[in-house]
ZAKEKE-21664 format. One record per atom (N, C-alpha, C, CB): y, x negated, z negated; atom name; residue number from 1. Coordinates in Angstrom, 1 decimal. Glycine has a CB too. Layout:
BEGIN
+--------+--------+--------+----+-----+
|  north |   east |     up | at |   i |
+--------+--------+--------+----+-----+
|      Y |      X |      Z | CA | NUM |
...
+--------+--------+--------+----+-----+
END
This chain:
BEGIN
+--------+--------+--------+----+-----+
|  north |   east |     up | at |   i |
+--------+--------+--------+----+-----+
|   -1.1 |   -0.6 |    0.1 |  N |   1 |
|    0.0 |   -0.1 |    0.4 | CA |   1 |
|    1.2 |   -0.8 |   -0.1 |  C |   1 |
|   -0.1 |    0.9 |    0.1 | CB |   1 |
|    1.9 |   -0.7 |    0.5 |  N |   2 |
|    3.3 |   -1.4 |    0.6 | CA |   2 |
|    4.6 |   -0.6 |   -0.3 |  C |   2 |
|    3.7 |   -1.5 |    2.2 | CB |   2 |
|    5.0 |   -1.6 |   -1.1 |  N |   3 |
|    5.9 |   -1.2 |   -1.8 | CA |   3 |
|    7.4 |   -2.1 |   -1.7 |  C |   3 |
|    5.3 |   -1.1 |   -3.2 | CB |   3 |
|    8.5 |   -1.5 |   -2.3 |  N |   4 |
|    9.9 |   -1.8 |   -2.0 | CA |   4 |
|   10.3 |   -2.7 |   -3.4 |  C |   4 |
|   10.9 |   -0.3 |   -1.6 | CB |   4 |
|   11.0 |   -3.9 |   -3.2 |  N |   5 |
|   11.8 |   -4.2 |   -4.7 | CA |   5 |
|   13.1 |   -4.3 |   -3.8 |  C |   5 |
|   11.3 |   -6.0 |   -6.0 | CB |   5 |
|   13.9 |   -3.9 |   -5.3 |  N |   6 |
|   15.4 |   -4.4 |   -4.2 | CA |   6 |
|   15.5 |   -5.9 |   -5.3 |  C |   6 |
|   17.6 |   -2.8 |   -4.3 | CB |   6 |
|   16.0 |   -6.8 |   -4.1 |  N |   7 |
|   16.2 |   -7.9 |   -4.8 | CA |   7 |
|   17.7 |   -8.8 |   -4.6 |  C |   7 |
|   14.9 |   -8.6 |   -4.2 | CB |   7 |
|   17.8 |  -10.1 |   -5.5 |  N |   8 |
|   19.3 |  -10.2 |   -5.2 | CA |   8 |
|   19.2 |  -11.7 |   -3.9 |  C |   8 |
|   20.3 |  -10.7 |   -7.0 | CB |   8 |
|   17.8 |  -11.9 |   -3.3 |  N |   9 |
|   17.6 |  -12.6 |   -2.9 | CA |   9 |
|   16.1 |  -12.4 |   -2.1 |  C |   9 |
|   18.0 |  -13.5 |   -3.8 | CB |   9 |
|   15.2 |  -13.6 |   -1.4 |  N |  10 |
|   14.0 |  -13.2 |   -0.6 | CA |  10 |
|   13.1 |  -13.3 |   -1.1 |  C |  10 |
|   13.7 |  -13.7 |    0.4 | CB |  10 |
|   12.9 |  -13.9 |   -1.8 |  N |  11 |
|   11.3 |  -14.7 |   -3.2 | CA |  11 |
|   11.2 |  -13.9 |   -3.7 |  C |  11 |
|   11.3 |  -15.9 |   -4.5 | CB |  11 |
|    9.8 |  -14.4 |   -4.3 |  N |  12 |
|    9.3 |  -13.7 |   -5.5 | CA |  12 |
|   10.0 |  -13.7 |   -6.9 |  C |  12 |
|    8.2 |  -14.3 |   -5.6 | CB |  12 |
|   10.9 |  -15.1 |   -7.0 |  N |  13 |
|   11.4 |  -15.8 |   -8.2 | CA |  13 |
|   13.2 |  -15.2 |   -8.0 |  C |  13 |
|   11.1 |  -18.0 |   -8.1 | CB |  13 |
|   13.6 |  -14.5 |   -7.2 |  N |  14 |
|   15.1 |  -14.2 |   -7.1 | CA |  14 |
|   14.7 |  -12.9 |   -8.1 |  C |  14 |
|   15.8 |  -13.9 |   -5.4 | CB |  14 |
|   16.0 |  -12.7 |   -8.7 |  N |  15 |
|   16.0 |  -11.5 |   -9.7 | CA |  15 |
|   16.3 |  -10.2 |   -9.1 |  C |  15 |
|   17.1 |  -11.7 |  -10.7 | CB |  15 |
|   15.5 |   -9.3 |   -9.6 |  N |  16 |
|   15.6 |   -7.7 |   -9.2 | CA |  16 |
|   17.1 |   -7.6 |   -9.2 |  C |  16 |
|   14.8 |   -6.4 |  -10.3 | CB |  16 |
|   18.0 |   -7.0 |   -8.1 |  N |  17 |
|   19.2 |   -6.2 |   -8.0 | CA |  17 |
|   19.2 |   -4.7 |   -8.9 |  C |  17 |
|   19.2 |   -5.8 |   -6.4 | CB |  17 |
|   19.5 |   -4.3 |   -9.4 |  N |  18 |
|   19.5 |   -3.4 |  -10.1 | CA |  18 |
|   20.0 |   -2.1 |   -9.6 |  C |  18 |
|   20.0 |   -3.8 |  -11.0 | CB |  18 |
|   20.9 |   -2.4 |   -8.6 |  N |  19 |
|   21.5 |   -1.2 |   -7.8 | CA |  19 |
|   20.9 |   -1.0 |   -6.4 |  C |  19 |
|   23.0 |   -1.5 |   -7.5 | CB |  19 |
|   20.0 |    0.1 |   -6.0 |  N |  20 |
|   19.5 |    0.7 |   -5.4 | CA |  20 |
|   20.1 |    0.5 |   -3.4 |  C |  20 |
|   19.6 |    2.0 |   -6.3 | CB |  20 |
|   21.1 |    1.1 |   -3.7 |  N |  21 |
|   21.9 |    1.2 |   -2.6 | CA |  21 |
|   22.3 |    0.6 |   -1.9 |  C |  21 |
|   22.6 |    1.6 |   -2.8 | CB |  21 |
|   23.2 |   -0.8 |   -3.1 |  N |  22 |
|   23.8 |   -1.8 |   -2.7 | CA |  22 |
|   22.7 |   -2.9 |   -3.0 |  C |  22 |
|   25.4 |   -2.0 |   -3.3 | CB |  22 |
|   22.1 |   -3.1 |   -2.8 |  N |  23 |
|   21.2 |   -4.2 |   -3.2 | CA |  23 |
|   21.6 |   -4.8 |   -2.1 |  C |  23 |
|   19.6 |   -4.0 |   -3.6 | CB |  23 |
|   21.2 |   -6.3 |   -2.3 |  N |  24 |
|   21.3 |   -7.5 |   -0.9 | CA |  24 |
|   20.0 |   -7.3 |   -0.2 |  C |  24 |
|   21.5 |   -9.4 |   -1.3 | CB |  24 |
|   19.2 |   -7.5 |   -0.9 |  N |  25 |
|   17.6 |   -7.6 |    0.2 | CA |  25 |
|   16.7 |   -6.3 |   -0.7 |  C |  25 |
|   16.3 |   -9.7 |    0.1 | CB |  25 |
|   16.0 |   -5.5 |    0.7 |  N |  26 |
|   14.8 |   -5.2 |    0.8 | CA |  26 |
|   13.7 |   -5.7 |    0.7 |  C |  26 |
|   14.7 |   -5.0 |    1.5 | CB |  26 |
|   12.7 |   -6.4 |   -0.5 |  N |  27 |
|   11.7 |   -7.1 |   -0.7 | CA |  27 |
|   10.2 |   -6.1 |   -0.5 |  C |  27 |
|   12.0 |   -8.0 |   -2.1 | CB |  27 |
|    9.5 |   -6.5 |    0.8 |  N |  28 |
|    8.5 |   -5.4 |    1.0 | CA |  28 |
|    7.3 |   -6.0 |    0.8 |  C |  28 |
|    8.6 |   -4.7 |    2.2 | CB |  28 |
|    6.5 |   -5.4 |   -0.2 |  N |  29 |
|    5.0 |   -6.3 |   -0.5 | CA |  29 |
|    4.1 |   -5.3 |   -0.4 |  C |  29 |
|    4.8 |   -7.1 |   -2.0 | CB |  29 |
|    2.7 |   -6.2 |    0.2 |  N |  30 |
|    2.0 |   -5.2 |    0.9 | CA |  30 |
|    0.6 |   -5.2 |   -0.4 |  C |  30 |
|    1.6 |   -5.6 |    2.8 | CB |  30 |
|    0.0 |   -4.7 |   -1.0 |  N |  31 |
|   -0.4 |   -4.6 |   -2.3 | CA |  31 |
|   -1.7 |   -5.0 |   -2.1 |  C |  31 |
|   -0.2 |   -3.2 |   -3.1 | CB |  31 |
|   -1.9 |   -4.9 |   -0.8 |  N |  32 |
|   -3.5 |   -5.3 |   -0.2 | CA |  32 |
|   -3.5 |   -6.8 |    0.4 |  C |  32 |
|   -4.0 |   -4.2 |    1.3 | CB |  32 |
|   -2.5 |   -7.2 |    1.4 |  N |  33 |
|   -2.5 |   -8.5 |    1.8 | CA |  33 |
|   -2.1 |   -9.4 |    1.0 |  C |  33 |
|   -2.0 |   -8.7 |    2.8 | CB |  33 |
|   -1.0 |   -8.9 |   -0.3 |  N |  34 |
|    0.2 |   -9.5 |   -0.7 | CA |  34 |
|    0.8 |  -10.1 |    0.0 |  C |  34 |
|    0.3 |  -10.1 |   -1.5 | CB |  34 |
|    1.2 |   -9.5 |    1.2 |  N |  35 |
|    2.6 |  -10.1 |    2.4 | CA |  35 |
|    3.5 |  -10.1 |    1.8 |  C |  35 |
|    3.1 |   -9.3 |    3.6 | CB |  35 |
|    4.9 |  -10.7 |    1.7 |  N |  36 |
|    6.1 |  -10.1 |    1.5 | CA |  36 |
|    7.0 |  -10.2 |    2.7 |  C |  36 |
|    6.7 |  -10.6 |    0.2 | CB |  36 |
|    8.0 |   -9.3 |    3.2 |  N |  37 |
|    9.2 |   -9.8 |    4.2 | CA |  37 |
|   10.4 |   -9.0 |    3.8 |  C |  37 |
|    9.0 |   -9.5 |    5.9 | CB |  37 |
|   11.3 |   -9.8 |    3.7 |  N |  38 |
|   12.2 |   -9.3 |    3.3 | CA |  38 |
|   13.6 |   -8.7 |    4.3 |  C |  38 |
|   12.3 |  -10.3 |    2.3 | CB |  38 |
|   14.1 |   -7.6 |    4.0 |  N |  39 |
|   15.4 |   -7.2 |    4.9 | CA |  39 |
|   16.4 |   -7.1 |    4.2 |  C |  39 |
|   15.3 |   -6.0 |    5.6 | CB |  39 |
|   17.6 |   -7.9 |    4.9 |  N |  40 |
|   18.7 |   -7.7 |    4.0 | CA |  40 |
|   19.0 |   -6.0 |    4.3 |  C |  40 |
|   20.2 |   -8.8 |    4.5 | CB |  40 |
|   19.8 |   -5.7 |    3.3 |  N |  41 |
|   21.1 |   -4.6 |    3.0 | CA |  41 |
|   22.3 |   -4.9 |    3.8 |  C |  41 |
|   21.6 |   -4.7 |    1.4 | CB |  41 |
|   22.6 |   -3.8 |    4.4 |  N |  42 |
|   24.2 |   -4.1 |    5.2 | CA |  42 |
|   25.1 |   -2.6 |    4.6 |  C |  42 |
|   23.9 |   -4.2 |    7.5 | CB |  42 |
|   24.9 |   -2.3 |    3.6 |  N |  43 |
|   25.7 |   -1.1 |    2.8 | CA |  43 |
|   27.1 |   -0.6 |    3.7 |  C |  43 |
|   26.3 |   -1.8 |    1.1 | CB |  43 |
|   27.7 |    0.0 |    3.7 |  N |  44 |
|   28.8 |    0.3 |    4.4 | CA |  44 |
|   29.5 |    1.0 |    3.3 |  C |  44 |
|   28.5 |    1.2 |    5.6 | CB |  44 |
|   30.9 |    1.5 |    3.4 |  N |  45 |
|   31.7 |    1.8 |    2.8 | CA |  45 |
|   31.1 |    3.4 |    2.4 |  C |  45 |
|   33.1 |    1.6 |    3.6 | CB |  45 |
|   30.7 |    4.1 |    2.9 |  N |  46 |
|   29.9 |    5.2 |    2.3 | CA |  46 |
|   28.8 |    5.6 |    3.4 |  C |  46 |
|   30.8 |    6.6 |    2.0 | CB |  46 |
|   27.7 |    6.1 |    2.2 |  N |  47 |
|   26.1 |    6.8 |    2.9 | CA |  47 |
|   25.3 |    5.0 |    2.1 |  C |  47 |
|   26.1 |    7.1 |    5.7 | CB |  47 |
|   25.6 |    4.9 |    1.4 |  N |  48 |
|   24.5 |    3.2 |    0.9 | CA |  48 |
|   23.9 |    4.1 |    0.7 |  C |  48 |
|   24.6 |    1.8 |   -0.4 | CB |  48 |
|   23.4 |    4.8 |   -0.8 |  N |  49 |
|   22.2 |    5.0 |   -0.7 | CA |  49 |
|   21.6 |    5.9 |    0.2 |  C |  49 |
|   22.0 |    5.3 |   -1.7 | CB |  49 |
|   22.0 |    6.7 |    1.1 |  N |  50 |
|   21.0 |    7.1 |    2.3 | CA |  50 |
|   20.8 |    6.0 |    3.4 |  C |  50 |
|   21.5 |    8.4 |    3.1 | CB |  50 |
|   21.4 |    5.3 |    3.8 |  N |  51 |
|   21.1 |    4.0 |    4.3 | CA |  51 |
|   20.1 |    3.5 |    4.0 |  C |  51 |
|   22.0 |    3.2 |    4.1 | CB |  51 |
|   19.9 |    3.2 |    2.7 |  N |  52 |
|   18.7 |    2.7 |    2.0 | CA |  52 |
|   17.5 |    2.9 |    2.1 |  C |  52 |
|   18.8 |    2.9 |    1.1 | CB |  52 |
|   17.8 |    4.3 |    1.9 |  N |  53 |
|   16.8 |    5.2 |    1.5 | CA |  53 |
|   16.1 |    5.1 |    3.2 |  C |  53 |
|   17.4 |    6.9 |    0.8 | CB |  53 |
|   16.4 |    5.3 |    4.1 |  N |  54 |
|   16.0 |    5.6 |    5.2 | CA |  54 |
|   15.5 |    3.7 |    5.9 |  C |  54 |
|   17.5 |    6.6 |    6.0 | CB |  54 |
|   16.3 |    2.7 |    5.6 |  N |  55 |
|   15.4 |    1.3 |    5.4 | CA |  55 |
|   13.9 |    0.9 |    4.9 |  C |  55 |
|   16.1 |    0.5 |    4.5 | CB |  55 |
|   14.1 |    1.9 |    3.6 |  N |  56 |
|   12.9 |    1.5 |    2.6 | CA |  56 |
|   11.6 |    2.9 |    3.7 |  C |  56 |
|   13.5 |    2.0 |    0.0 | CB |  56 |
|   12.6 |    4.1 |    4.2 |  N |  57 |
|   10.8 |    4.8 |    4.2 | CA |  57 |
|   10.6 |    4.4 |    6.0 |  C |  57 |
|   10.7 |    7.3 |    3.8 | CB |  57 |
|   11.5 |    4.0 |    6.4 |  N |  58 |
|   11.4 |    3.2 |    8.1 | CA |  58 |
|   10.8 |    2.3 |    7.9 |  C |  58 |
|   12.7 |    2.7 |    9.1 | CB |  58 |
|   10.8 |    1.2 |    6.6 |  N |  59 |
|    9.7 |    0.1 |    6.8 | CA |  59 |
|    7.8 |    0.5 |    6.3 |  C |  59 |
|   10.4 |   -1.3 |    5.9 | CB |  59 |
|    8.0 |    1.7 |    6.1 |  N |  60 |
|    6.7 |    1.9 |    5.3 | CA |  60 |
|    6.2 |    2.3 |    3.5 |  C |  60 |
|    6.1 |    0.5 |    5.6 | CB |  60 |
|    7.3 |    2.0 |    3.2 |  N |  61 |
|    7.2 |    2.0 |    1.9 | CA |  61 |
|    6.4 |    2.9 |    1.3 |  C |  61 |
|    8.3 |    2.1 |    1.4 | CB |  61 |
|    6.0 |    3.0 |    0.4 |  N |  62 |
|    5.2 |    4.2 |   -0.2 | CA |  62 |
|    5.9 |    4.3 |   -1.7 |  C |  62 |
|    3.3 |    4.0 |   -0.3 | CB |  62 |
|    6.6 |    3.4 |   -2.4 |  N |  63 |
|    7.1 |    3.6 |   -3.7 | CA |  63 |
|    8.1 |    2.3 |   -3.5 |  C |  63 |
|    5.8 |    3.7 |   -5.0 | CB |  63 |
|    9.1 |    2.5 |   -4.3 |  N |  64 |
|   10.5 |    1.7 |   -4.8 | CA |  64 |
|   10.5 |    1.1 |   -5.8 |  C |  64 |
|   11.5 |    2.3 |   -5.0 | CB |  64 |
|   11.1 |    0.0 |   -5.8 |  N |  65 |
|   10.9 |   -0.5 |   -7.6 | CA |  65 |
|   12.2 |   -0.7 |   -7.8 |  C |  65 |
|    9.8 |   -2.1 |   -8.1 | CB |  65 |
|   13.4 |   -1.0 |   -8.3 |  N |  66 |
|   14.5 |   -1.0 |   -8.9 | CA |  66 |
|   15.1 |   -0.3 |  -10.1 |  C |  66 |
|   15.0 |   -0.8 |   -8.2 | CB |  66 |
|   16.6 |   -0.9 |  -10.4 |  N |  67 |
|   16.8 |   -0.6 |  -11.6 | CA |  67 |
|   17.8 |    0.6 |  -11.3 |  C |  67 |
|   17.3 |   -1.8 |  -12.5 | CB |  67 |
|   18.3 |    1.1 |  -11.2 |  N |  68 |
|   18.7 |    2.3 |  -11.0 | CA |  68 |
|   19.0 |    2.7 |   -9.4 |  C |  68 |
|   19.7 |    2.4 |  -11.8 | CB |  68 |
|   19.0 |    4.3 |   -9.2 |  N |  69 |
|   18.7 |    5.2 |   -7.7 | CA |  69 |
|   19.7 |    6.1 |   -8.3 |  C |  69 |
|   17.0 |    6.0 |   -7.2 | CB |  69 |
|   20.7 |    6.6 |   -7.3 |  N |  70 |
|   21.9 |    7.5 |   -7.5 | CA |  70 |
|   21.6 |    9.2 |   -6.5 |  C |  70 |
|   23.4 |    6.5 |   -6.9 | CB |  70 |
|   21.8 |   10.1 |   -6.9 |  N |  71 |
|   21.6 |   11.1 |   -6.3 | CA |  71 |
|   21.0 |   11.5 |   -4.9 |  C |  71 |
|   22.4 |   11.5 |   -6.4 | CB |  71 |
|   22.0 |   10.9 |   -4.0 |  N |  72 |
|   21.8 |   10.8 |   -2.6 | CA |  72 |
|   20.7 |    9.6 |   -2.2 |  C |  72 |
|   23.3 |   10.5 |   -1.9 | CB |  72 |
|   20.2 |    8.9 |   -2.5 |  N |  73 |
|   18.9 |    8.0 |   -2.3 | CA |  73 |
|   18.0 |    8.1 |   -2.9 |  C |  73 |
|   18.8 |    6.9 |   -2.3 | CB |  73 |
|   18.0 |    9.3 |   -4.1 |  N |  74 |
|   17.1 |    9.9 |   -4.5 | CA |  74 |
|   16.5 |   10.8 |   -4.0 |  C |  74 |
|   17.3 |   10.2 |   -5.2 | CB |  74 |
|   17.3 |   11.9 |   -3.4 |  N |  75 |
|   16.7 |   12.6 |   -2.5 | CA |  75 |
|   15.9 |   12.5 |   -1.3 |  C |  75 |
|   17.4 |   13.0 |   -2.2 | CB |  75 |
|   17.1 |   11.5 |   -0.8 |  N |  76 |
|   16.0 |   10.6 |    0.7 | CA |  76 |
|   15.2 |   10.3 |    0.2 |  C |  76 |
|   16.4 |    9.2 |    1.5 | CB |  76 |
|   14.8 |    9.3 |   -0.8 |  N |  77 |
|   13.7 |    8.8 |   -1.3 | CA |  77 |
|   12.6 |    9.7 |   -1.3 |  C |  77 |
|   13.9 |    8.4 |   -2.5 | CB |  77 |
|   13.0 |   11.0 |   -1.9 |  N |  78 |
|   11.9 |   11.6 |   -2.2 | CA |  78 |
|   11.8 |   12.8 |   -1.0 |  C |  78 |
|   11.9 |   12.1 |   -3.8 | CB |  78 |
|   12.2 |   13.1 |   -0.2 |  N |  79 |
|   12.1 |   13.8 |    1.4 | CA |  79 |
|   10.9 |   12.8 |    2.2 |  C |  79 |
|   13.9 |   13.7 |    2.5 | CB |  79 |
|   11.3 |   11.6 |    1.6 |  N |  80 |
|   10.7 |   10.9 |    2.5 | CA |  80 |
|    9.0 |   10.8 |    1.7 |  C |  80 |
|   11.7 |    9.2 |    2.9 | CB |  80 |
|    8.7 |   11.4 |    0.5 |  N |  81 |
|    7.9 |   10.7 |    0.0 | CA |  81 |
|    7.1 |    9.6 |   -1.1 |  C |  81 |
|    7.9 |   10.7 |    0.6 | CB |  81 |
|    8.7 |    9.0 |   -1.2 |  N |  82 |
|    8.8 |    7.4 |   -1.6 | CA |  82 |
|    8.3 |    7.8 |   -2.9 |  C |  82 |
|   10.5 |    6.6 |   -1.5 | CB |  82 |
|    7.7 |    7.3 |   -4.0 |  N |  83 |
|    7.8 |    7.3 |   -5.2 | CA |  83 |
|    8.6 |    6.3 |   -6.0 |  C |  83 |
|    6.7 |    7.3 |   -5.5 | CB |  83 |
|    9.6 |    6.9 |   -6.5 |  N |  84 |
|   10.9 |    5.9 |   -7.3 | CA |  84 |
|   10.3 |    5.4 |   -8.9 |  C |  84 |
|   12.6 |    7.0 |   -7.6 | CB |  84 |
|   10.9 |    3.9 |   -9.0 |  N |  85 |
|   10.3 |    3.6 |  -10.3 | CA |  85 |
|   11.4 |    3.0 |  -10.5 |  C |  85 |
|    8.8 |    2.9 |  -10.6 | CB |  85 |
|   12.3 |    3.2 |  -11.7 |  N |  86 |
|   13.6 |    2.7 |  -12.2 | CA |  86 |
|   13.3 |    1.7 |  -13.3 |  C |  86 |
|   14.5 |    3.9 |  -12.8 | CB |  86 |
|   14.4 |    0.9 |  -13.9 |  N |  87 |
|   14.5 |    0.2 |  -14.9 | CA |  87 |
|   13.6 |   -1.3 |  -14.8 |  C |  87 |
|   14.2 |    1.1 |  -15.9 | CB |  87 |
|   13.6 |   -1.6 |  -13.4 |  N |  88 |
|   13.1 |   -3.0 |  -13.3 | CA |  88 |
|   14.0 |   -3.7 |  -13.7 |  C |  88 |
|   12.7 |   -3.6 |  -12.0 | CB |  88 |
|   13.6 |   -5.5 |  -14.5 |  N |  89 |
|   14.6 |   -6.3 |  -14.9 | CA |  89 |
|   13.1 |   -7.3 |  -14.4 |  C |  89 |
|   15.4 |   -6.2 |  -16.6 | CB |  89 |
|   14.0 |   -8.6 |  -14.5 |  N |  90 |
|   13.4 |   -9.7 |  -14.1 | CA |  90 |
|   13.5 |  -10.1 |  -12.7 |  C |  90 |
|   12.3 |   -9.5 |  -14.5 | CB |  90 |
|   12.6 |  -10.8 |  -12.5 |  N |  91 |
|   12.6 |  -11.1 |  -11.3 | CA |  91 |
|   11.3 |  -10.6 |  -10.2 |  C |  91 |
|   12.9 |  -12.4 |  -11.5 | CB |  91 |
|   11.4 |  -10.6 |   -9.3 |  N |  92 |
|   10.8 |   -9.6 |   -8.1 | CA |  92 |
|    9.2 |  -10.3 |   -8.4 |  C |  92 |
|   11.8 |   -9.9 |   -6.1 | CB |  92 |
|    8.6 |  -11.0 |   -8.6 |  N |  93 |
|    7.5 |  -11.6 |   -8.8 | CA |  93 |
|    7.2 |  -10.5 |  -10.5 |  C |  93 |
|    7.7 |  -13.5 |   -8.8 | CB |  93 |
|    8.0 |  -10.5 |  -11.6 |  N |  94 |
|    7.9 |   -9.5 |  -12.5 | CA |  94 |
|    7.4 |   -8.4 |  -11.9 |  C |  94 |
|    9.0 |   -9.2 |  -13.2 | CB |  94 |
|    8.3 |   -7.7 |  -11.6 |  N |  95 |
|    8.2 |   -6.2 |  -10.9 | CA |  95 |
|    6.7 |   -5.9 |  -10.1 |  C |  95 |
|    9.4 |   -6.1 |   -9.8 | CB |  95 |
|    6.2 |   -6.6 |   -9.5 |  N |  96 |
|    5.1 |   -7.0 |   -8.8 | CA |  96 |
|    4.0 |   -6.2 |   -9.7 |  C |  96 |
|    5.0 |   -8.6 |   -8.6 | CB |  96 |
|    4.2 |   -7.6 |  -10.9 |  N |  97 |
|    2.8 |   -7.6 |  -11.9 | CA |  97 |
|    2.9 |   -6.4 |  -12.6 |  C |  97 |
|    2.8 |   -8.8 |  -13.1 | CB |  97 |
|    4.5 |   -5.8 |  -12.8 |  N |  98 |
|    4.5 |   -4.7 |  -14.1 | CA |  98 |
|    4.2 |   -3.6 |  -13.2 |  C |  98 |
|    6.1 |   -4.4 |  -15.0 | CB |  98 |
|    4.1 |   -3.3 |  -12.2 |  N |  99 |
|    4.4 |   -2.0 |  -11.4 | CA |  99 |
|    2.1 |   -2.0 |  -11.2 |  C |  99 |
|    5.8 |   -2.4 |   -9.4 | CB |  99 |
|    1.9 |   -3.1 |  -10.8 |  N | 100 |
|    0.4 |   -3.5 |  -10.5 | CA | 100 |
|    0.0 |   -2.9 |  -12.4 |  C | 100 |
|    0.0 |   -5.7 |   -9.8 | CB | 100 |
|    0.2 |   -3.3 |  -13.4 |  N | 101 |
|   -0.3 |   -3.1 |  -14.7 | CA | 101 |
|    0.2 |   -2.2 |  -14.9 |  C | 101 |
|   -0.3 |   -3.9 |  -15.6 | CB | 101 |
|    0.5 |   -0.9 |  -14.8 |  N | 102 |
|    1.0 |    0.4 |  -14.6 | CA | 102 |
|    2.3 |    0.3 |  -15.5 |  C | 102 |
|    0.1 |    1.6 |  -15.0 | CB | 102 |
|    2.9 |   -0.1 |  -15.8 |  N | 103 |
|    4.0 |   -0.4 |  -16.6 | CA | 103 |
|    5.2 |    0.4 |  -16.4 |  C | 103 |
|    4.3 |   -1.7 |  -16.4 | CB | 103 |
|    5.8 |    0.9 |  -15.1 |  N | 104 |
|    6.3 |    2.0 |  -14.8 | CA | 104 |
|    6.2 |    3.2 |  -14.8 |  C | 104 |
|    6.6 |    2.0 |  -14.3 | CB | 104 |
|    7.3 |    4.1 |  -15.0 |  N | 105 |
|    6.9 |    5.9 |  -14.8 | CA | 105 |
|    7.9 |    5.9 |  -13.9 |  C | 105 |
|    7.2 |    7.3 |  -16.2 | CB | 105 |
|    7.5 |    7.2 |  -12.9 |  N | 106 |
|    7.8 |    7.5 |  -11.7 | CA | 106 |
|    9.0 |    8.1 |  -12.6 |  C | 106 |
|    6.7 |    8.5 |  -10.8 | CB | 106 |
|   10.5 |    8.1 |  -12.2 |  N | 107 |
|   11.9 |    8.8 |  -11.9 | CA | 107 |
|   11.5 |   10.2 |  -11.7 |  C | 107 |
|   12.8 |    8.1 |  -10.6 | CB | 107 |
|   11.8 |   11.3 |  -12.6 |  N | 108 |
|   12.0 |   12.6 |  -12.4 | CA | 108 |
|   13.3 |   13.0 |  -11.6 |  C | 108 |
|   11.9 |   13.3 |  -13.5 | CB | 108 |
|   14.8 |   11.7 |  -11.6 |  N | 109 |
|   15.4 |   12.3 |  -10.6 | CA | 109 |
|   16.8 |   11.1 |  -10.9 |  C | 109 |
|   15.7 |   14.2 |  -10.9 | CB | 109 |
|   17.6 |   11.5 |  -10.6 |  N | 110 |
|   18.1 |    9.5 |  -10.4 | CA | 110 |
|   18.9 |    9.3 |  -11.7 |  C | 110 |
|   19.5 |    9.0 |   -8.8 | CB | 110 |
|   19.1 |    7.9 |  -11.7 |  N | 111 |
|   19.5 |    7.5 |  -13.0 | CA | 111 |
|   21.1 |    6.6 |  -13.2 |  C | 111 |
|   18.2 |    6.7 |  -13.5 | CB | 111 |
|   21.9 |    6.8 |  -11.2 |  N | 112 |
|   22.4 |    6.5 |  -11.2 | CA | 112 |
|   23.5 |    7.6 |  -10.8 |  C | 112 |
|   22.1 |    5.6 |  -10.8 | CB | 112 |
|   24.8 |    7.2 |  -11.2 |  N | 113 |
|   25.6 |    8.5 |  -10.1 | CA | 113 |
|   26.0 |    8.1 |   -9.0 |  C | 113 |
|   26.9 |    9.2 |  -10.7 | CB | 113 |
|   26.2 |    8.9 |   -8.4 |  N | 114 |
|   26.6 |    8.8 |   -7.0 | CA | 114 |
|   28.0 |    8.4 |   -6.7 |  C | 114 |
|   26.3 |    9.9 |   -6.4 | CB | 114 |
|   28.3 |    7.1 |   -5.6 |  N | 115 |
|   29.6 |    6.8 |   -5.6 | CA | 115 |
|   30.3 |    7.4 |   -4.7 |  C | 115 |
|   29.8 |    5.6 |   -5.3 | CB | 115 |
|   29.9 |    8.8 |   -4.1 |  N | 116 |
|   30.8 |    9.6 |   -3.1 | CA | 116 |
|   31.7 |   10.5 |   -3.7 |  C | 116 |
|   30.0 |   10.4 |   -2.2 | CB | 116 |
|   33.0 |   11.3 |   -3.2 |  N | 117 |
|   33.8 |   12.0 |   -4.3 | CA | 117 |
|   33.1 |   12.9 |   -4.6 |  C | 117 |
|   35.2 |   12.5 |   -3.9 | CB | 117 |
+--------+--------+--------+----+-----+
END
């Protein structure tokens, strides 16, 4: 299964980026093959959460691990059937290990405020 982790860099030892829609990178990790692919995020002035949700879904991720998710991003991810796990801290490797160990709970709703008016 492919999962997405928001990160400040492109590697396993880079820190989690706590802001989903404005994360610097999306790291796509395949839990079966352990392949890791980084995709840079270039959020615009408006609609960052929606754009980010489209990137994640478009890359085939079935789950996203991040610090927080705003309402628009949450709606977009949920509509695409992507599971959302919030509260991640530490490095990308830490997040993957915690995910595999079942330490995250699925988010029932958005954890951050939207930035649109």
